[in-house]
C-alpha positions in Angstrom: -4.6 -6.2 8.7 -4.2 -2.9 10.3 -4.1 0.0 7.9 -2.8 3.3 8.5 -4.4 6.2 7.0 -1.8 8.2 5.0 -1.6 11.8 3.2 -1.5 11.2 -0.6 -3.3 12.2 -3.5 -3.1 8.5 -4.5 -3.3 6.2 -1.4 -5.7 6.4 1.5 -4.0 3.8 3.7 -1.2 1.2 4.0 -0.6 -1.8 6.2 2.1 -4.2 6.2 2.6 -7.7 7.9 6.3 -8.2 8.4 5.7 -12.2 9.2 4.2 -12.9 5.6 6.0 -9.9 4.0 2.5 -8.8 2.9 1.8 -5.2 2.0 -1.7 -3.8 1.7 -2.8 -0.6 0.2 -6.2 1.0 -0.1 -6.1 3.7 -2.8 -8.4 6.5 -3.0 -10.3 5.4 -6.0 -11.7 2.7 -3.7 -9.3 -0.2 -4.9 -7.6 -2.3 -2.5 -4.5 -4.5 -3.5 -1.9 -6.8 -1.4 1.4 -7.2 -2.7 3.5 -10.3 -1.8 7.0 -10.7 -0.5 7.7 -7.0 -0.1 10.6 -6.6 2.2 10.2 -4.6 5.3 12.7 -1.9 3.8 10.1 -0.9 1.2 7.4 -0.6 3.7 9.3 1.7 5.5 10.5 3.5 2.4 6.8 3.9 1.4 5.9 5.3 4.6 8.6 7.6 4.8 8.3 9.0 1.4 7.1 12.9 0.7 5.3 11.1 -2.3 3.8 8.0 -1.3 2.2 7.7 -5.0 5.7 8.1 -6.5 7.2 5.8 -4.4 4.5 3.3 -5.1 4.7 3.8 -8.8 8.6 3.7 -8.7 9.3 0.9 -6.1 6.2 -1.3 -5.7 3.6 -1.2 -8.6 5.0 -3.8 -11.2 8.0 -4.9 -8.9 6.0 -7.3 -6.9 3.2 -9.8 -7.3 -0.2 -8.6 -6.2 -3.9 -9.4 -6.0 -6.7 -6.8 -5.8 -9.0 -7.8 -2.9 -12.6 -6.4 -1.9 -13.3 -2.8 -2.9 -13.9 -0.7 0.1 -15.8 2.6 0.5 -14.6 5.1 2.9 -17.0 6.5 5.6 -17.8 10.1 5.3 
């Protein structure tokens, strides 16, 4: 899945697959998660949010099934 870098103190990059309704999020901590059965409106809301971290906490985290995926390391 192609991720788009975002400006956020919490998130590094976000991707979405509308066919599977899977949201993938790379956090600045190095953790990466997939969230399942996420409606496209939630992805659009996240990408449009002024505070992406607040949106994640309010609308995504603990609201959708999720699974961690391999840690990543940002290239410097």
